[in-house]
N, C-alpha and C positions, 0 to 999 in steps of 0.2 A: 229313491228317485234315480232315474236313469242317468248314466254318465254322459250320454249324448242325446240328441233328439232328432226327430224327423227333419225339421227345417234346417238344422245345422248341416246335416248330411246332404240334404237336397241342394243347398247353396254351394256345397263343396263339390257337387257333381258326382257324389258317391253312387248314385243310382244308374249311371250309364254303364251298360255292359258292352259286349262286343256284338258284331254283326250276327244276325240269326244263323247264317250258314256256318259260323265258326264256333257255335255253342257246344258245350259238353252236356249231354242229356242228364247227367248226374246232378247238374245244378238246377234242374227243373223246380225243386221245392222252394228255391230262393228267388225265382223269377216272377215278377208281378204281371208284366205284359210285354207286348212287342210294339214298338212305335218306329215308323220309318225304317223297317228292317233291322232295328237295333233292339236288343233285349233290355228291358228295364228291371232293375233289381228291386225287390221288395224291402224298402228301408225300415219298415216296422220290424222285420226279422233281423235286420242288421243291428238295430238298436239293442235288441235282446241279446244277440250274439256278442256284441261288444261288452255288455255287462257281464256275461258269463266268463269271457276271456279275462276281463279286468279283475274280477273276483279271484280267479285262479292265480293270476300273476301276483296279486297282492299277497296271497298266502305264501307263494314261493319266495318273494322278497322278504316277507316277515320272518321266514325261517332261516334267512341269511344265505340263501342259495342264489345262483346266477342264471340269468336268461340271456342267451346269445341272440342279438338282433342281426338279421341278414337281409341286405338289399343292395344288389350290384347294378340295378337299372338306374339310368341317369336321372329320371324324374323323382326317384325316392331316396337316393343315397345320402344327400345332404340332410334331409329331414330326419332320416333314421340315425345318422351320426350325431346330430344335435340332441335329439331326444334321448338316445341311449346314454350319451355323455352326461346329460342333466341328472340322470338317476344312477350314475356310476356303473352302468352295465356294459359288457363287452359287445363289440359289433364288427361286422365285416361288410365293407362297402366297395372294396376294390375288385377282388377276384376270389372266388371260392376255390381254394386249393383242395383237390380231391384227397380224401383221407384226413381232412382237418378234424373230424370227429372219430372216425374208425381207426385212424393211425395217430391218435393224439400225442403219444410220447415223442414222436418224431417232430411234431409241430412245436412241442415244448422245447426241444433241443434247439430248434431254429430261433425261438424267442430268447433262449439263454445265450445264443451266439451274439445277439444284440448287446446284451449286458457285458459279455466278454470284450466286445469291441469298444464299448464305452469305457471299460476299465483300462484298456490299452491306451486310450487317449489321455487318461489322467495319471497313470503310473509311470509314464516316461517311455513306454515300449515304442510308441510312435516315433520318438526322436531317433531311434536306432535302426529304422528301416528306410528303404529307398522311396523316392517320390512315387515311383510306379506302383509299388506295393501299397503305399498309403492311399493312392487313388483307387486301386482295386477294392481295398477294405472299406473305404468310405462309400463307394458305390454299392457294395454289398449291404452295408448298413442302411443306406437309403432305401434299397429295394425291400429289405426286411421290414423296415419301419412302415413303408407304404402298405404292404400286404398284411403284416401281423402286429404292427404297433398298437392297434386298437384292442388286441386281445392279450397284451403283455401281462395283465393282472389275472388272467384266467388260468389258475394253477391246476384246476381239475375240470373234468367234463362238465358242461353246463347242465342244469336241471331241466331246461326247456330251451327251445329255439322259437324265435318269431321271424316269419318270412313274409316279404312283400313279393307276390307273384310266384306261386308254387311251380309254374312251368319253367320259368327262368332259373329258379333255384332248386331244380329237381334233384340234383346230386346231393345237396345239403339235406333235403327232406328225406331222401332215401337212406342216407347215413344215420340220421336221427332215428328213423323208423327201425333200422336194423339194430340199433343199440337200446331201443325202448325209451328214447327221450321224447317227451311230449312235444307236439308241433302246434304252434299258434300261427295262423296265416290269414292274410287278406286274400280271398279267393274270388277271381272274376268269373264271368259266365263261360269263358272258354277253357276253364281249368277243371280238374277232377278233385272234388272235395273228399272223396273216399280215402281213408287212411290219415286224414288231418284231424287231430284231436279237438282243436278249437277253430272252427271255420268262421271267418268273418266275411260274409258275402258283400263285396263292394268293388268299385272301380279301383284297380291296382295301377292304373296309368296316370291318374291325375294327382299331382303333388298335393293339392288342397285336400283331396279325399284321404290320402295317406296321413297328412298332417293332423286332421281332425281325429282320426282313429287313434293315432299314436299318442296324441295329447291326452286322450281319455285313459289309455292304457298306462302311460307313464305317471299320470296323477295317482292311479291306483297303486302302482309300484312304490311311489314316494310315500303314500299312506302306510304301506306295509313296512317300509324302512323306518318311518317315524314311530310306528307302534312298537317295532323291535327295539328301538332306542329307549323308549319309555319303559318297556318291560324289563330291559336289561338294567336300567337305572333303578327300577323298583326292586329287582332281584338283588342288586348290589347293596341297596339300602337295607333290605330285609336281612341280608347276610351280615352286614355291619352291625345291625341292631342285635342279631342273634349272638354274634361274637361278643358284643358289649355285655349282653345279659349273662353269657357264659362266664365272662371274666368277673362280673359282679357276684355270681354264685360262688365262684372259686374263692374270691376274696372273703365273702361272707362265711363260707365254710371254714376257711383258714382262721378267721377271727373267732368263730365259735369254738374251734379246736383249741386255740390259744387261751380263750377264756376258761375253757374246761380244764386245761392243764393248770392254769393259775389257781382255779378253785381247789384242785387236788392238792397243790402245794400248800395253800392256806389251811386246808383241812389237816394235812399231815403235820404242819407246824403247830397247829392248835392242839393236836393229840400229843405231840412231843412235850409241849409246855404243860399239858395237864398231867403227864406222867411225872 
């Protein structure tokens, strides 16, 4: 059963593309028609593409890997932040710092700087510096938190990125492509779908459209996370059972050896008495 349906997407306005003169011809396969000089997206194809993306994301989450969500445009940032948080995935909604993927070690240093500042506030270091220094450090911490706080738990490069509006986030898309990181994206009629691994043709300006698509994708991610938990619990139970059986075999073997030794002693005693 599809994770979304035509009516749901229609109600959310996911079918509205851009003006005909602003279109990218590479989006032609996903355009249903033109109405009042605006391209209308074929939502039947959108439903199929959402399912494809959802299945792939589910597998990534199930394997314990991370997907980085990116949306810095006003209409999408809050929805993306909420949905990504709900499934424990990292996200960027403030500003894409160039090199965030291609120069990842430097970004990690900046994230660690936050932890260092936090430590200063608890270990007494803050009490021994001037008010001016405190203010500078506090401001630096706030700036880091705003731009990088949402990726504090991202200790290694993500296994995939999800983007709302490939034109606005072109730097992030380019970095991911350079590193061979799969790109999932909502692609509108004015954008180029070539080079995007999982194209979701839809309106990337309407908050409702982004919300419906993200809800479907994040439900799939949650399924993957839940299945991972179950498999992990089953593996631990199987391991515990195997350990228990191994112990039982060792005990049984030791008991058999002890019984054998006792039998030998009894036989030797009987022979001595017979002599």
